[in-house]
C-alpha positions in Angstrom: -36.9 -2.6 -8.6 -36.4 -6.3 -9.1 -33.2 -8.4 -8.5 -30.1 -7.0 -6.8 -29.8 -3.2 -6.5 -26.5 -1.4 -6.5 -26.0 2.4 -5.9 -22.7 3.7 -7.3 -21.7 7.2 -6.6 -19.3 9.0 -9.0 -20.7 6.8 -11.8 -20.5 9.4 -14.6 -16.8 8.6 -15.4 -13.7 6.8 -14.4 -13.7 4.1 -11.7 -17.4 4.7 -10.8 -18.5 4.3 -14.3 -16.5 1.1 -14.7 -18.0 -0.3 -11.5 -21.5 0.5 -12.7 -21.0 -1.3 -15.9 -19.4 -4.3 -14.2 -22.3 -4.7 -11.7 -25.0 -4.0 -14.3 -25.0 -7.7 -15.4 -26.4 -8.7 -12.0 -27.9 -5.6 -10.4 -30.2 -2.7 -11.2 -27.8 0.2 -11.2 -28.6 3.5 -9.4 -26.0 5.8 -10.8 -24.9 8.8 -8.8 -23.6 12.1 -10.4 -23.9 15.8 -9.8 -26.0 16.4 -12.9 -28.3 14.3 -15.1 -26.3 15.5 -18.1 -23.1 13.9 -16.7 -24.8 10.5 -16.7 -25.7 10.7 -20.4 -22.7 8.6 -21.6 -23.4 5.9 -19.1 -27.1 6.0 -19.9 -26.3 5.3 -23.5 -24.8 2.0 -22.3 -27.2 1.3 -19.5 -30.6 2.8 -20.6 -32.4 1.3 -17.6 -30.2 2.9 -15.0 -31.9 4.8 -12.2 -30.4 8.3 -11.8 -29.3 9.5 -8.4 -28.6 13.2 -9.1 -27.3 15.4 -6.2 -24.3 17.2 -4.9 -23.2 14.9 -2.1 -21.5 17.8 -0.4 -25.0 19.2 0.3 -26.7 17.6 3.2 -30.1 18.9 1.9 -29.6 17.5 -1.6 -28.4 14.2 -0.3 -31.4 13.8 2.0 -33.9 14.7 -0.8 -32.3 12.4 -3.3 -32.3 9.4 -0.9 -35.9 10.1 0.1 -36.9 10.2 -3.6 -35.4 6.8 -4.1 -37.6 5.3 -1.4 -35.4 2.3 -1.0 -36.4 -0.4 1.5 -33.6 -2.7 0.5 -30.2 -2.1 -1.0 -27.8 -4.9 -1.9 -24.7 -2.8 -2.7 -23.5 0.7 -2.0 -20.3 1.8 -3.7 -18.9 5.1 -2.5 -16.7 6.1 -5.4 -16.9 9.9 -5.6 -13.9 11.8 -4.4 -11.5 14.6 -5.0 -7.7 14.9 -4.7 -5.5 17.9 -4.0 -1.9 17.2 -3.3 0.6 20.0 -2.5 2.9 21.3 0.3 1.3 21.4 3.7 1.9 25.2 4.2 0.0 26.1 1.1 -3.4 24.8 2.4 -5.9 27.0 4.1 -8.5 25.9 6.6 -11.1 26.0 3.8 -8.9 23.7 1.6 -8.9 21.2 4.4 -12.7 21.5 4.9 -13.5 21.0 1.2 -11.5 17.7 0.8 -12.9 16.3 4.1 -16.4 17.4 3.0 -16.3 15.3 -0.1 -14.0 12.4 0.8 -15.3 11.7 4.3 -18.3 13.7 5.5 -20.4 13.2 2.4 -19.6 9.4 2.4 -20.5 9.1 6.0 -23.8 11.0 5.5 -24.9 9.0 2.5 -23.9 5.7 4.1 -25.8 6.4 7.3 -29.0 7.3 5.4 -28.8 4.1 3.5 -27.9 1.7 6.4 -31.5 0.7 7.1 -31.9 -0.5 3.5 -28.5 -2.2 3.5 -29.4 -4.0 6.7 -32.7 -5.2 5.3 -30.8 -6.7 2.3 -27.8 -7.8 4.4 -25.9 -5.8 1.8 -22.3 -4.9 1.0 -20.7 -1.4 1.3 -17.6 -0.7 -0.8 -15.5 2.3 0.1 -13.4 3.3 -2.8 -10.3 4.5 -1.0 -6.8 5.0 -2.4 -3.2 3.9 -1.9 -3.1 7.2 -0.1 -5.2 5.6 2.6 -2.3 3.2 3.3 0.9 5.3 2.8 2.0 8.8 3.8 4.2 10.9 1.6 5.3 14.5 1.0 2.5 16.7 -0.4 -0.2 14.4 0.7 -1.1 15.8 4.1 -4.7 16.7 3.3 -5.6 14.0 0.8 -4.0 11.1 2.8 -5.7 12.6 5.9 -9.1 12.1 4.2 -8.2 8.6 3.0 -6.8 7.5 6.4 -10.1 8.8 7.9 -12.2 6.9 5.4 -10.2 3.7 6.1 -10.8 3.8 9.8 -14.4 4.8 9.3 -14.9 1.7 7.2 -13.0 -0.5 9.7 -15.2 0.7 12.6 -18.4 0.4 10.6 -17.5 -3.2 9.6 -17.3 -4.2 13.2 -20.5 -2.5 14.1 -22.4 -4.1 11.3 -21.3 -7.7 11.6 -24.3 -8.7 13.6 -26.6 -7.0 11.1 -25.1 -8.9 8.2 -23.8 -5.9 6.4 -20.3 -6.3 4.9 -17.8 -3.4 4.5 -14.9 -3.5 2.0 -12.2 -0.9 1.5 -10.6 -0.9 -1.9 -7.3 0.9 -2.2 -6.2 1.5 -5.9 -2.8 2.8 -6.9 -2.6 5.1 -9.9 -5.6 4.5 -12.1 -6.1 5.6 -15.7 -8.7 8.3 -15.0 -8.8 12.1 -15.3 -7.8 12.3 -11.6 -5.0 9.7 -12.0 -3.6 11.4 -15.0 -3.6 14.7 -13.2 -1.5 13.2 -10.4 0.9 11.7 -12.9 1.4 15.1 -14.6 2.3 16.6 -11.2 4.7 13.8 -10.1 6.5 13.4 -13.4 7.5 10.3 -15.4 8.0 6.8 -14.0 4.5 6.0 -12.8 2.2 3.4 -14.4 -1.5 2.9 -14.3 -4.1 0.2 -13.7 -7.3 0.4 -15.7 -10.7 1.3 -14.2 -12.1 -2.0 -15.2 -9.4 -3.7 -13.0 -10.7 -1.9 -10.0 -14.3 -2.8 -11.0 -13.2 -6.5 -11.0 -12.0 -6.1 -7.4 -15.3 -4.6 -6.4 -17.0 -7.6 -8.1 -14.9 -9.9 -6.0 -16.1 -8.2 -2.8 -19.7 -8.2 -3.9 -19.7 -11.8 -5.0 -18.1 -13.2 -1.9 -20.2 -16.0 -0.2 -22.5 -14.7 2.5 -20.5 -16.3 5.3 -17.4 -14.2 4.3 -16.4 -10.7 3.6 -13.4 -9.2 1.7 -12.3 -6.6 4.2 -9.6 -4.8 2.3 -8.1 -4.9 -1.2 -5.0 -3.1 -2.5 -4.7 -3.0 -6.3 -1.5 -1.4 -7.5 0.4 -1.3 -10.8 2.6 -4.3 -11.3 5.6 -2.3 -12.6 7.2 1.1 -12.5 7.0 3.5 -9.6 3.8 3.0 -7.7 1.8 4.5 -4.9 
């Protein structure tokens, strides 16, 4: 791979896809998804993308997929994959808690740790796609906000650990975004909320990636400019 290399998880749709398209003008894109078929729409726009196909919830699949890439340097890692389940606290089981933390926290930590040597070699940038739910608590959000608060502090700690290695870590906290997940949340919460577009979040990621080497964008919160927002 020549030039900058960016690995974007959750790249088959929504915010991840928009980020992959945004960064493709300057980077070779490694696009993460659960299946090769899911990447077909993005591949039609980026025929030279490198697929990164695995279930990030599986440690074995993640290890095999990272080994297959054989990266010695990685300029950008964007952790964009995630799930959301918002409902009253007493309706969650232990398994419900485990599933959300597995995808939103544990899988992110596992993948990031495996790629740290390549990121250090490139003095690269890690972008954690978080949520407004990583900044605010609210009724019905106990499990989801729990995962996002955990992801935020993980990013904060990693940032401090990696300063001497030249690796930058940015947390991006979108409000409601016009994606399948965002529209599902709106349907549950009722009218009054407004969206930002996935390409707007991708522009925020671009800002973090393009920051001069002597600086890093530590946190960005991008929320709708009108209506009821979260």
